[in-house]
N, C-alpha and C positions, 0 to 999 in steps of 0.2 A: 780691272783686267784680271787681277788675281782671282776674283770670284768667278769670272767667266772660265778661266782655266780649270778651276776646281770643279765646276759644274759639268763641263762636257769634255774637257781635255783639248778642245779646239777653240781658238780665239778667232772670231769672225771679224772682217774688216769693219763692220758696223760698230763693234765693241771698241775697236782701236780708235775709230773716229770720235765716238762719244767720249772716250777717256781723254782724247786730245782736246776736245771742246771744253771739257771741265777744267783742264789745266789752263787753257787760254783764258777762261773766265776768272780763274783764281788770280792770275797775274794782271787782269784788267785789259787783256787784248780782245779785240772784236774779231769774231770768226767771219772771214770774208770769203767770197767765192773764189777769188784769185789764189788764196792759200789752200783751199780744200778741193778745188777743181771739180771733178766729176762726183766727188763725195759730198759736195755742199748740200745736196738735198737731204742727206742723212742727218745733218745737224739742224735742219729746219723743221724736223718732225715734232719737236717738243713745243 
């Protein structure tokens, strides 16, 4: 997220969701649709 802020000064929701996904993965949590709701499609892009 720091990189996103440095590059444009604006942090988009997609960047927040991707950062959250990475944190979930670090601690061994599965990213589920119930937790991400309407943003679940963003984490499925990779």
